[in-house]
PASEBA-1860 file (N, C-alpha, C; in nm, 3 decimals):
! residues 153
1> MPLNDYSF> 9.588/12.697/11.453/9.698/12.641/11.377/9.734/12.739/11.265 ~ 9.862/12.771/11.251/9.904/12.860/11.142/9.875/12.797/11.006 ~ 9.852/12.879/10.905/9.819/12.828/10.773/9.936/12.755/10.707 ~ 10.058/12.777/10.756/10.174/12.708/10.697/10.208/12.580/10.773 ~ 10.116/12.529/10.852/10.135/12.409/10.933/10.053/12.295/10.869 ~ 10.121/12.183/10.837/10.055/12.073/10.766/10.084/11.940/10.835 ~ 9.983/11.857/10.845/9.999/11.718/10.890/9.939/11.628/10.784 ~ 10.013/11.524/10.750/9.968/11.431/10.646/9.985/11.288/10.696
9> RSTWELAA> 9.898/11.202/10.647/9.912/11.058/10.672/9.870/10.988/10.543 ~ 9.956/10.898/10.499/9.927/10.817/10.381/9.954/10.672/10.416 ~ 9.873/10.583/10.362/9.892/10.440/10.383/9.910/10.375/10.247 ~ 10.020/10.302/10.235/10.051/10.230/10.111/10.041/10.081/10.138 ~ 9.977/10.010/10.047/9.970/9.864/10.055/10.054/9.807/9.941 ~ 10.151/9.724/9.977/10.249/9.675/9.882/10.255/9.523/9.882 ~ 10.276/9.466/9.765/10.290/9.321/9.751/10.438/9.286/9.753 ~ 10.497/9.295/9.870/10.639/9.266/9.889/10.663/9.240/10.036
17> PARNVYDV> 10.767/9.164/10.069/10.798/9.140/10.210/10.834/9.272/10.282 ~ 10.790/9.284/10.405/10.814/9.406/10.483/10.963/9.439/10.492 ~ 11.049/9.339/10.505/11.194/9.365/10.515/11.246/9.431/10.387 ~ 11.200/9.386/10.270/11.242/9.448/10.145/11.196/9.594/10.138 ~ 11.073/9.617/10.179/11.019/9.753/10.178/11.101/9.841/10.272 ~ 11.126/9.792/10.391/11.206/9.869/10.487/11.343/9.902/10.428 ~ 11.409/9.802/10.370/11.543/9.824/10.315/11.543/9.929/10.205 ~ 11.443/9.928/10.119/11.435/10.028/10.012/11.407/10.166/10.070
25> LAELGEYP> 11.312/10.175/10.163/11.279/10.306/10.222/11.393/10.363/10.305 ~ 11.479/10.277/10.357/11.593/10.325/10.437/11.700/10.390/10.351 ~ 11.700/10.363/10.220/11.801/10.418/10.129/11.751/10.547/10.065 ~ 11.759/10.656/10.139/11.706/10.783/10.094/11.771/10.831/9.964 ~ 11.896/10.800/9.945/11.965/10.841/9.823/11.909/10.779/9.697 ~ 11.833/10.671/9.711/11.774/10.603/9.596/11.633/10.650/9.563 ~ 11.575/10.736/9.645/11.437/10.779/9.621/11.415/10.835/9.480 ~ 11.507/10.914/9.424/11.482/10.965/9.288/11.469/10.854/9.183
33> AWWPEVKE> 11.519/10.734/9.211/11.510/10.623/9.116/11.367/10.569/9.104 ~ 11.286/10.589/9.207/11.151/10.534/9.202/11.040/10.634/9.233 ~ 11.074/10.749/9.290/10.970/10.846/9.326/10.984/10.968/9.235 ~ 10.895/10.984/9.138/10.912/11.088/9.036/10.928/11.229/9.091 ~ 10.861/11.261/9.200/10.868/11.398/9.253/10.993/11.425/9.336 ~ 11.066/11.323/9.373/11.195/11.345/9.442/11.300/11.358/9.333 ~ 11.333/11.481/9.301/11.420/11.511/9.188/11.567/11.490/9.219 ~ 11.607/11.519/9.343/11.747/11.504/9.382/11.755/11.461/9.528
41> AVKLSEDA> 11.855/11.379/9.557/11.888/11.340/9.694/12.040/11.341/9.704 ~ 12.093/11.446/9.763/12.238/11.463/9.772/12.283/11.428/9.913 ~ 12.372/11.330/9.923/12.420/11.285/10.053/12.511/11.390/10.115 ~ 12.477/11.432/10.237/12.558/11.529/10.311/12.642/11.460/10.418 ~ 12.590/11.352/10.474/12.660/11.275/10.575/12.594/11.137/10.579 ~ 12.640/11.052/10.668/12.582/10.918/10.679/12.432/10.923/10.707 ~ 12.386/11.024/10.780/12.245/11.032/10.820/12.168/11.149/10.759 ~ 12.230/11.227/10.671/12.163/11.347/10.620/12.172/11.357/10.467
49> YELRCRSF> 12.060/11.398/10.408/12.052/11.422/10.264/11.983/11.555/10.241 ~ 12.025/11.621/10.134/11.950/11.738/10.088/11.860/11.690/9.976 ~ 11.730/11.714/9.991/11.633/11.671/9.892/11.576/11.791/9.817 ~ 11.548/11.768/9.690/11.473/11.864/9.610/11.353/11.790/9.554 ~ 11.234/11.838/9.588/11.109/11.775/9.545/11.027/11.875/9.465 ~ 10.955/11.821/9.367/10.865/11.905/9.286/10.753/11.817/9.233 ~ 10.630/11.863/9.253/10.513/11.792/9.202/10.452/11.875/9.089 ~ 10.320/11.879/9.078/10.259/11.950/8.964/10.255/12.101/8.983
57> LPYDLRFV> 10.267/12.152/9.103/10.270/12.297/9.123/10.410/12.349/9.088 ~ 10.419/12.471/9.036/10.547/12.520/8.982/10.644/12.575/9.089 ~ 10.684/12.489/9.181/10.786/12.530/9.278/10.861/12.406/9.327 ~ 10.986/12.427/9.360/11.068/12.323/9.422/11.067/12.342/9.572 ~ 11.072/12.232/9.645/11.095/12.236/9.789/11.232/12.174/9.813 ~ 11.317/12.248/9.883/11.451/12.200/9.919/11.461/12.196/10.070 ~ 11.510/12.083/10.119/11.526/12.069/10.263/11.630/11.962/10.291 ~ 11.686/11.971/10.411/11.779/11.869/10.458/11.702/11.777/10.550
65> TTRSVEDP> 11.712/11.649/10.524/11.647/11.550/10.609/11.755/11.470/10.680 ~ 11.744/11.464/10.810/11.842/11.395/10.893/11.773/11.283/10.968 ~ 11.825/11.163/10.948/11.766/11.045/11.013/11.773/11.059/11.165 ~ 11.660/11.039/11.231/11.657/11.042/11.377/11.626/10.905/11.436 ~ 11.556/10.820/11.358/11.526/10.683/11.401/11.546/10.592/11.281 ~ 11.622/10.487/11.302/11.635/10.379/11.204/11.630/10.251/11.285 ~ 11.511/10.193/11.295/11.490/10.078/11.382/11.436/9.960/11.301 ~ 11.526/9.873/11.253/11.480/9.760/11.172/11.397/9.658/11.249
73> DRMVLEAN> 11.411/9.651/11.379/11.331/9.557/11.458/11.185/9.601/11.465 ~ 11.162/9.729/11.490/11.025/9.784/11.493/10.979/9.828/11.355 ~ 11.071/9.829/11.259/11.046/9.872/11.121/10.993/10.016/11.117 ~ 11.070/10.105/11.180/11.036/10.246/11.183/11.155/10.326/11.131 ~ 11.126/10.419/11.042/11.224/10.515/10.992/11.167/10.654/11.015 ~ 11.247/10.739/11.077/11.200/10.875/11.104/11.313/10.971/11.075 ~ 11.275/11.089/11.026/11.375/11.191/10.994/11.321/11.328/11.030 ~ 11.414/11.417/11.066/11.382/11.557/11.089/11.417/11.635/10.963
81> MVGDLEGF> 11.339/11.740/10.935/11.360/11.820/10.815/11.381/11.966/10.852 ~ 11.473/12.029/10.778/11.500/12.171/10.795/11.520/12.231/10.656 ~ 11.460/12.344/10.631/11.472/12.411/10.502/11.336/12.465/10.462 ~ 11.297/12.445/10.335/11.164/12.490/10.290/11.054/12.418/10.367 ~ 11.084/12.298/10.414/10.996/12.224/10.505/11.070/12.203/10.636 ~ 11.000/12.223/10.746/11.061/12.201/10.877/10.966/12.116/10.960 ~ 11.018/12.006/11.013/10.935/11.916/11.092/10.991/11.776/11.088 ~ 10.902/11.677/11.073/10.949/11.538/11.070/10.862/11.456/10.975
89> SRWTISGT> 10.918/11.344/10.934/10.842/11.243/10.861/10.878/11.107/10.919 ~ 10.783/11.014/10.910/10.805/10.880/10.968/10.739/10.775/10.881 ~ 10.812/10.668/10.855/10.758/10.547/10.793/10.741/10.443/10.902 ~ 10.625/10.380/10.910/10.601/10.266/10.997/10.557/10.152/10.907 ~ 10.632/10.044/10.908/10.614/9.936/10.813/10.574/9.809/10.889 ~ 10.473/9.739/10.836/10.432/9.613/10.897/10.384/9.520/10.786 ~ 10.389/9.391/10.814/10.338/9.299/10.714/10.368/9.155/10.747 ~ 10.304/9.069/10.671/10.329/8.925/10.679/10.338/8.873/10.537
97> GDRTVCVF> 10.431/8.781/10.517/10.449/8.726/10.383/10.480/8.834/10.283 ~ 10.406/8.834/10.174/10.426/8.934/10.068/10.325/9.049/10.075 ~ 10.268/9.072/10.190/10.173/9.183/10.207/10.230/9.278/10.311 ~ 10.252/9.400/10.269/10.311/9.501/10.357/10.228/9.627/10.354 ~ 10.215/9.687/10.470/10.148/9.816/10.484/10.251/9.915/10.535 ~ 10.262/10.027/10.466/10.350/10.137/10.507/10.263/10.256/10.543 ~ 10.284/10.309/10.660/10.214/10.431/10.700/10.317/10.543/10.704 ~ 10.288/10.648/10.630/10.375/10.765/10.623/10.306/10.878/10.698
105> DEHVITNK> 10.371/10.926/10.803/10.321/11.040/10.879/10.418/11.155/10.862 ~ 10.364/11.273/10.845/10.449/11.392/10.828/10.381/11.509/10.895 ~ 10.461/11.584/10.968/10.412/11.710/11.026/10.519/11.814/10.995 ~ 10.481/11.916/10.918/10.577/12.018/10.876/10.513/12.156/10.878 ~ 10.600/12.253/10.883/10.563/12.390/10.850/10.644/12.427/10.727 ~ 10.586/12.512/10.645/10.659/12.559/10.527/10.738/12.683/10.566 ~ 10.857/12.692/10.508/10.944/12.809/10.528/10.979/12.869/10.393 ~ 10.887/12.868/10.302/10.909/12.921/10.168/10.813/13.039/10.155
113> GLLDRLAI> 10.868/13.158/10.149/10.789/13.281/10.154/10.665/13.281/10.068 ~ 10.679/13.245/9.940/10.564/13.249/9.850/10.456/13.152/9.895 ~ 10.495/13.031/9.935/10.395/12.934/9.981/10.323/12.984/10.104 ~ 10.397/13.044/10.195/10.336/13.095/10.317/10.237/13.207/10.286 ~ 10.274/13.295/10.192/10.185/13.407/10.157/10.060/13.359/10.083 ~ 10.073/13.252/10.004/9.960/13.201/9.927/9.872/13.103/10.004 ~ 9.918/13.059/10.120/9.850/12.952/10.194/9.703/12.983/10.220 ~ 9.669/13.107/10.242/9.530/13.140/10.275/9.434/13.102/10.162
121> VARPAFKA> 9.481/13.110/10.037/9.393/13.075/9.925/9.434/12.943/9.857 ~ 9.560/12.905/9.868/9.611/12.790/9.793/9.628/12.664/9.878 ~ 9.594/12.670/10.005/9.612/12.554/10.092/9.551/12.425/10.034 ~ 9.429/12.428/9.979/9.374/12.305/9.919/9.461/12.254/9.803 ~ 9.516/12.344/9.724/9.604/12.301/9.613/9.732/12.239/9.668 ~ 9.786/12.294/9.777/9.907/12.238/9.837/9.880/12.096/9.889 ~ 9.763/12.076/9.950/9.727/11.943/9.999/9.707/11.846/9.883 ~ 9.642/11.891/9.776/9.623/11.806/9.658/9.758/11.771/9.596
129> NHTLMMRH> 9.850/11.866/9.595/9.984/11.843/9.544/10.052/11.731/9.623 ~ 10.038/11.734/9.753/10.098/11.631/9.838/10.033/11.495/9.812 ~ 9.901/11.493/9.799/9.830/11.368/9.772/9.877/11.305/9.640 ~ 9.892/11.387/9.538/9.939/11.337/9.409/10.082/11.283/9.421 ~ 10.165/11.355/9.492/10.304/11.311/9.512/10.307/11.175/9.583 ~ 10.225/11.157/9.682/10.221/11.030/9.755/10.168/10.918/9.665 ~ 10.070/10.946/9.584/10.016/10.845/9.493/10.123/10.799/9.394 ~ 10.198/10.895/9.340/10.306/10.861/9.248/10.418/10.784/9.318
137> GERGLKIF> 10.446/10.821/9.443/10.548/10.750/9.520/10.509/10.604/9.542 ~ 10.384/10.581/9.578/10.338/10.444/9.599/10.350/10.363/9.470 ~ 10.306/10.421/9.361/10.313/10.350/9.232/10.460/10.321/9.195 ~ 10.547/10.421/9.212/10.687/10.402/9.180/10.754/10.298/9.267 ~ 10.718/10.295/9.394/10.776/10.196/9.485/10.730/10.055/9.448 ~ 10.605/10.040/9.409/10.556/9.908/9.367/10.636/9.855/9.249 ~ 10.661/9.940/9.151/10.738/9.900/9.034/10.882/9.869/9.073 ~ 10.941/9.956/9.154/11.079/9.937/9.198/11.095/9.807/9.276
145> LAGYRMGL> 11.000/9.779/9.366/11.006/9.657/9.445/10.993/9.533/9.359 ~ 10.917/9.540/9.252/10.906/9.425/9.162/11.043/9.393/9.103 ~ 11.117/9.494/9.063/11.252/9.473/9.014/11.348/9.432/9.122 ~ 11.330/9.487/9.241/11.414/9.454/9.357/11.403/9.305/9.388 ~ 11.281/9.253/9.383/11.259/9.110/9.412/11.318/9.021/9.303 ~ 11.331/9.076/9.184/11.390/8.998/9.074/11.543/9.012/9.073 ~ 11.598/9.083/9.171/11.742/9.101/9.178/11.793/9.219/9.097 ~ 11.702/9.308/9.056/11.742/9.421/8.974/11.766/9.547/9.058
153> G> 11.725/9.545/9.186/11.735/9.664/9.270/11.863/9.671/9.347
END
């Protein structure tokens, strides 16, 4: 496996109905409102956004994400990415009542020269950066969903 090839899986447990979680996650343009590391989400078309993300490491990742699956019956959202990250990400949402589990799967390669050159020594830091970003995203979504349920979202 090349050093610029990454696979991630995160599981979030949320105290909200699965349909609410799905609806919020389907609105990619709103991610900067609740996910601190998603700095910008610029709508390019009905199914595509340009995202700029930055966590604790001093670099931005810019990529275009294009929705490939939006299935509210199966509660699956999937997108393809091109840019500094190339690959796909997928949300799989399930739950009963006010208990929801979201599984985030991502498989990407980096296309950012400096990251690729540093991967041999910095790969653990890149993975830690992703873990921190996911932790902040889960926390932000929990807070956002609390407001969403109160009619503020």
